[in-house]
N, C-alpha and C positions, 0 to 999 in steps of 0.2 A: 480031462482037464481042458477048459476052453483058455486058448492063448489071448483071447481077448480084453483090453484094457480094463482092469478092475476103478482104476483113477485116473482120468486125464485134465488137462486143460486147455481149454480155447480162447480165440481174441474175436470176439464179436464186435466188430467197427462197422457203425453206421457212417455214411459218408453224405453231406449234403453237396448236392447240386442244384444247378436253375431249374431242373424238372421235378424235382424231387429227392426222398432218399434213395440210395443203394447202400449195398452190403459189400464189404470187401471180402473176398472170398478166393480161395484156391481152386484149380482143377488140379485133380491128384495124380500123380502119375502111373502113367501104364507101365508097370515094370514088371514081366516074367518073373515074379520071384514069388514062391511059396509064403513068402513074410508078409507082402502087401496085402491091405484091405482096402475093399472097394476101390481097384483102379479106374481111374478116369471119371469118378463122381467129384462133384462139387464139395467142398467142405470149408470151414473156417479154417484157420491155421491153429492146428492141434499138436499137441504130444502128450505121450503117455506118461505118469509119473512113476518115477525111480521108487524102489521100497524105503520108508519111512521118509519119503519127499511129500512136503505138504503143495495144497494147490498153487499157492502163489510162488513157491519155488520153481515148479515145475512150467508154470508159464513164464516167468521171468528166463529161466536156462532155455526153454524152446524158442520163445520170441528172439532172444540174443543169435540164438543159432540160426534162425529159418528167416529173420526180416532184418535187413538194412535199409536205413532211412525213414523211419519212426522214432520221435523222442518220446519214450514210454514216461518220461519223469514229467514233461509237459500234460500227459491226458489225465483227466479225472476219469477213473476205471472205476465201474460199479461191480463187485464180484457176488456171484451168482452161483449156488451149487445147486444141483439136482441130485437128488436120491431117485433115481427111478422107479424102482420097484414100492416106493408107497407114493411117489409123486407124480406118476403117469398118469394116472386117474381125474385129477386135479387140473392139472395141464391140458389134458382134452378137453375136460368139462369148459375152460376158459376160453380155448381155442374155438369149439363150436358155439359159444356165446356169440365170440366176434364175428365169425365165418357162417352163422346161421346154418348150421348143422352141416356143413358143407366139408368138412376136414377128409373125410373118408376119399373124398375125390382129389384133393391138392396131397396128401401124405404118398400116394404111390404105392403103398405095400398095407397089408393085414398085418398085423401083431402075431396071428398064428401061422402067416406062412413062412416057408422055410427059405432061408436066407440062398439065393444061387451060390453054387460050390466056388465058383471063381472068384468071388469077391469075400472069400474067408480067409484069406492068408494063409498062417499055420493050420488052421484050423480045417482046411479043404479035406475032401473025405467025410468029414462031418457033418450029422444032421442038425443044424440051428436054426431056430425059429426068431425072429426079429423080435419076439418077447424077452428069449433069452438072453439077445444081445442088449437089451435095454437093463435088463434085471442084472446083469454082469456089472454094468455101470455102476458102482457102490457108489463114486463120488465122479458127479461129471462137472467141472468149474468152469463158468465162462467169465471173461474178463469184457466187459460190454463200455465202450467207448464212441463218441460222436466228433467227427470233426470236418472240416470245410474241404474241398476237393482237392486244393492246393497243397493241403499236408501228406498226399500219398503220392504227388507229382513224382519224384524220384527214388520211391520204394524197388528196391531188388530184393528177389527171394533165392532161397539157397536149396530149397527143397519144393516138388510139385512142378508141373508144366509152365506154369504162369500164375498172376494173379488176375483178378476179373471185378468189376463193377457189376454187381448183380441187382438192377432195378426190383425196389420192393415187390411191385406188381405182378412181377416174373418169377417169382421163386414157385409157385405152383406148378411151374412148367418143366423143373429142372430135378433132375435124379442127385440126390443127397445121400452125403453119409449119413446114415437115419437119426441118430439123435440131433445131429447138427439142425437137419430140416424143423424136427420137433421144436427144439429151442430156438430157432429163428422165427418161425409163426407164431411163436408163442410169444416172443419180443413184438412182433405186428400186431397180434390180438391185445397186447397190455397196453399199447398204446392208443389203439383205436378206442379201447374199452375205458381209458384214462385211471389204470391200475398201475398200483406200484407192484414190482416183484415182490411177491410174497407166498413162502410155501408150508 
């Protein structure tokens, strides 16, 4: 049995700066704890859904727990849901259209590769591929918004090492929680191609 989340919810926040768009992300904790997954990687602010909890309920609970200083009531949130087992191929095709077939370079892993044992949290000692991780994420919810940079000036976080503004043109150079990287690059691809999210 894999302990990796079946359902999770993430906050994908685009931040408008003078030199272009950046993404509001976190540097995950580097905790020597067998439960911790992908330590020191970049991810969105994310949480696993509890039993019988909807994606929106999970998002609201986790963001209240993790972020202080963002007024979620004033944000126009777009709710995206990925069912990776059936959506991954279509997502990859869209990304490759936008990146001219270069996503293999930017992704940083192949789906058939084994995830390094130290990144697996409670699943350390098991052989788990990236494909299995994606297939395990039955519902991967993203709540997407865009704000001006001054809207996040006083944000404080309760989890993770720190929050970071990551310029969109540097995304390919960073090590991410895998599904977060694919969802983020998909967002970039959709905007580049002038497409709405639709799966």
